[in-house]
N, C-alpha and C positions, 0 to 999 in steps of 0.2 A: 438412858433413850426417856425422850421427854413423854413420848408418847407416839402413834400409829398411825398415817394417813387415813381418813376415813374412807370408805371402800361402796360407798353408799353407789346406787346407779346414775347414769345420767339423766339430766333434768328431761322431763316429758318435750320440751321445747327446742330441745337440742338434737333434732332430726338428724340422723345421718353421720352422730362423731359416736365410736365406736370406742368405750377405753383401751386404754394398752397397761396404766399402772404398772410399772416395769420392775419396782421395789415395794410391794405392796406392804412389807414392814420396816419402810423407811422411819427413822429416825425423824418428829416434828420438832423444830427447836422452837425453843416459846420467849426467849430473850434475848438482849442485846449483846447481853454479856455471855451466854450459851454460845452464841453463831462465833463471836470473837473465840471464844474456847478450841471449839470444833475447830476452827480456823487455823489458828498455832498447832493443834494435834494433827491437824493432816497435811500440816506443811512438816511438819516433821518426819511423817512417813513419805512423804513423796520426793525431799528434798535427795535422800541420799542415792536415787536411782534418776534423776535429772540430767547430770552429765553423757549417761550409756543409753538413756532415751535419745535426746540429742543425737550422738552417733552411731546408733544403729536406726534411728528413723522408725521405731516402735510406735504403730498405733496403740495409742493409750487408752485403751478400754478399760483396764483393770483397777485404774488409778481413775477413773472418770467415775466408775461404777463406785469407788470410796465413795466417793463427794457426793452421789448421791442417795446411796443408803446411810451416811451420815447429815442429810438435810438440809445441807449448805443451798441445794439449788433454788430452796423454798422459803429462804428467811425474807423474800420481799413481798410473798404473799398477804393482803390483808389479815387483818384478825378476825374482820367477821367473815371470813374464810377458813379461820383454822392457823394464820400463819404467823410470825413475830412482827412483821412488817416494820424491819428495823431499818433506821434511820439513812440517809444518803454517807453520813458521817463516818458509820458502822459497814456500810456496805462496802466503799472505798477502803476502809481499811482491811478486810476480808479481803479485797483485790489485791491489794498492797502486801499483804502477808503470804497469800499464796503462789504471787507472781516472783517473789523474794527465793521462794523455794524451787518453782520451775516457772522459768515466764512465761510457755509454752501450754502449760497447764492452766496458767493465771489466765490467759487469752483467752480459752476455749469459753470461760463460760458470760463473754461478756454481751455478746449477741443474746446469749438467753435472759440475760435479765436485760439487758434491754428490750425484747419482746413481751416478757411479764409483766413491761411496764406498759407497753401498746395495748395489754388486755386491761390491765389497770385501767387506763386511759378510756378507751374505745371498744371496748366490748360490750356485748350484750348481757343483761345478768344472768342466761341460760350459759352463754359461753363463760364467764367469769367463772360460774359454777363448777363447769368441766373441767377446763383448762387448770385451775387452781387446783383440783382434786388430782389431779394429774401430776402438775409438781410436786404438790407434797407428798407423791408417792414416789417422786425420786425423775419422774421423766424430764428430761433436758430437751430444749429447746435450741437448733440449729440456725442454720440464717442461708438464706437466697436472695440476694439484693441485686450486687452488682452485675450489670453486666458489659459487652464490648460491640464497637460499632456504629454508636450514635454518637451525637453531635457533640455529648459532654457524655461526664458521669452519673448527671442524672436522668440521663432519657431510658427509656423502658419500653423491650418491646414483647417482654411478657403479657398474656392476658386472660381473660376469663371468657368464656365462650359459652352462652347460653346452650343447656343441653336436655331440655325439661324443664317441668316445674322444680323450682330452688335445686338445681343443679347446674352444675358449669363444669368445661370442660379448661384443663390448664396445660398452655403449653410454651418453653422457652428455655431456654439456657441461660443459668447463671455463672458466674466465676468469683474466687477467693471468697469461696463458702466456709466460711472459718464455723465449726464445729457439727457440720452437716455430715459427716461421716458417721461421728460419733452420737446423735440426735436420736430422740425418739418424734418427735415432729420437729419438720422444718416449717417456718415461716417462708413465705415465699411473695416478695414483690411483684404484684401485677399493676395490670387496668382493666378495670372492669369495663360491662360494654355501654356504659355511660361516658367511658373516658374519666374514672375516679381512681385514684390510686387504694389500694385495697390490700391486706396482708391474708393470706389463705394459708391457715396453719394444715399441713399436710402431712400426714404419715411417713416416718423415714423411707418406710417398706411396702409402700402404696405401690399398687400396680403402676406402669409409667417412670416409678422413679430411678434415677441411676445416679449415684451418687460416686467419682471419681477417687480415689486416690492417689493425685496427679502433680501433689503440691511439690514442689521441689527447690522450693529457697534454701540459701544458705542459711537463715537464720527460722528461730520460730517454727522449727520442721517437725514438732510433733503437734503443731496447731493443723494439718491437714487443711487446709485454704483452699482445697480442689473445685472442681468442676461438678455441677449439679445438670445434668438432663432431664426435664420435664416432659414427658411424650405423650400427650393425651390423658392429662392424669385424674382423672372424676372428679368432683369436688364437690361437698353437700355445701348449700346455703349456708347454713350455722357454721361452715369453718372458714367464713370468710368475716377479716373484723373491718370494720371501714375506717382505714387510717386517715382518709383524707379529711375526717371532722379535724383531727390533731393541727391542722394546718390552719384555720381557720379562728385558731383561740391563741390567748399565750400560756406555755408550756415552759415546763426545764426539760424535756424529754431530751431535745436533740444535744442542749450540756451534759445530761447524765451519762449521756454514749460517750462524750470526751473525755468525760470527766474518769471512767472507768478506762480508756485508754492512756491516762497520762498515770492514774496508777499502778497500771504496768508497769510502764517506765520507770517510775521510784522503785517498784522492785527490784527492776533489774539495776539499776545504782548499787541500792542495797547487796543485793546478792554480789554481787562484780567486789564492791568495796571487801566485803566480812572477806568471801576467799583471798582477796590480795593482801588482808590484813595478818590471815590465817598466816599465808605462803613467805612473809618475812618476818614475822615471827622465828619461824621455823629458819631462816637462815643466821646464818651467826657471820657471815665475811660482810664488810658493809662494801658499797659502792668504789670504784677506784676513785682517788680524786677527794676522799672524806678521809681527814686525822682524825677519826677514831680506834676504839677496837673495835668495836661490834656495829652492827646493823642498827641496831635499835638508838643510838646515839647519834645517828649521821643529821646533822642539822636539817640539811637539802630537802633533806625525806620525809621528818616529820613536819616540814614546812609542808610539802605540799599534801602529805594524808590531812592533816589539819585544813587541806585548803578545800580538798577532794569532800572531806567530812560536814564542812561548814555547807556548802553546795549541797549535800546531800539533805542537809537536815532544813536548809531551806525549801528544797524542791517538798519535801514533807509536811510544812506547815503552809506553802500553798496551797496543797492539795488538801489538807485538812477545813482550812479557810474558805477553797471554794466547794466544797461539801456542806459546809456551814450555811455558807450562800444559798444554794439548793434547799435545802431544810427550811430554809427562815423564808424565803419567796411561798415556799409550798403552807406553812405555817400561815402565813399571811394572807394567802389568795394569790396566785398569780394573776399579775397584770405586766401592762407594758414595761415599766421601771423596772421592777423587782426580777423579770424576764430578762434584759437585757443587762442589768447587773450580772446576774448570774452567768448569762455568758461571757460575758469579758472577765470575769475573774474565773472563768472554769479553764477558758483560751490562755489569761497568763500563765497559770498551773501546767498546762498541757503542753506551752510552747516550752517554759524553764525545764521541765520534767525532760522533755527530748535529747535538750541540750546535754542536762547534767548525764543520764544516762550513757551519750553517747562519752564525756568526757572523760567518766569514770573508767566505764568499760575498757577505754583506749589509754589511756594513761599511767595505769596501774600495773603496767607490763612495763612500762622505763622505771619505774619503781622496784620492780621484782628483778629485771636484770635477765638476761640470757635462760635464763631456766622458765619463763613465762611461757617459751615460745615453743617448749617442749609437749608436742603432737597428746601426747598422753596425761598431761593435763587439763586439754581441752579449755582452759583459760578461755580460748579467743570466744566461744559461746555465749559470752557476754555482751562482748560486741555484736558480734554475728545477731543475735536477738535483737541490740538494742537498733542496729542497723538496718534489721526487714521492717521492723514494727514501727521505726520512725519515718520511714516511708509511705505511710498510711495517708497521709495527706502534706499539703504545703505550708509547714511548719512558720515559714515568715509570716503569712498571712496572719496569724493569731496577734503576733506581736503588732502586725500594723490596724490589725483590730481595737486593739487596744488603745495604741496611739489615736487612732480615728475616737474613738470614746472619749478620752480624755482630754482632747485638743477642740471638737469640736462635737462632741454631745451625739455622735451616730453610734446609731445601736448596731450589732452585727446582722445581717439578715438570716435566714432561716433556710437551710438546703431545701430547695422545691427540686422535686420529681415530675417530668412533664413526658407526654405521650409523644411517639415519633410519629 
């Protein structure tokens, strides 16, 4: 253990913020190398139970507590607040490592790190001091953004209504709230009284907050991306982050979110290929038609595995290239040009990673043979996870954006949320 989270009182000007500090003796990771080592150690603990968790749809409280206690949720906290402040390249590798152990567990922290970045970008000094201390003590941030019934996925009906000096009431219903069920704080996207987009960081168990375990998808089963109801939730002004400011300047905030999703897909592909290879190695009989004595000498099987392996390695390389681009943009000072290039390269990595995850998790069945369809092996979880995760958005638009940039120099647009 490198240290323990500091349990100082919240800043005096953070009125209304009550600390949770769920793991007061949580490890505080100090370096990038330590973050990667912890990720590998946790992956080794997580992987053996991945299939059974998928089969039973277990709520992974224990596994997430391991991650909290080992300090992995705090690795992007700035050094000025006691964190390791790891690079995007390291953070991306952490996601790939965890997702290769269990893709559903790997996805759960995605929103956490995005909303840590929102605090870095637009939190006040008091908000940063308070929430970074929470996060270093193992607190997990969930997610309550998406809604239904609007004219587009970007419309929001959830809003803050004034309720006296420096207080608001928050009401609305959110869907696909990955991480909310197992979070300590839930950042809620809402519209403030003057029509601006804000994030209200609400305690998971605050009065008026109901999180349903109603996630029933075929894959990513233990992400529990269910429904959050907000019924007259009391919110202090200190809990509200001025998220609209992010859209008035050039940042890599949105590419970061996509990059972490790409890392999840690459992790799925890596896990599927590794399990497939292990099953093939255990098989002695070659496939029908192969004029060889053993499966490991089948030339067509070797060709197919080589092709899948090459595509996986290409996806890993694109992932690191994109992460490096984000790091370079921040180091140079984000402007219109490097923000656009970062968005394009992340889009390319995400689009390719989706295709590779689907291809590997599908094609491995034919290389193993009939035994691959045995429900006892639960090999189909890789494809189910990939297919469920990759319908998050329209993949073809990412290739379109890359082509539009290459030919016409048109940068990908920012996703904008608007009031209904």
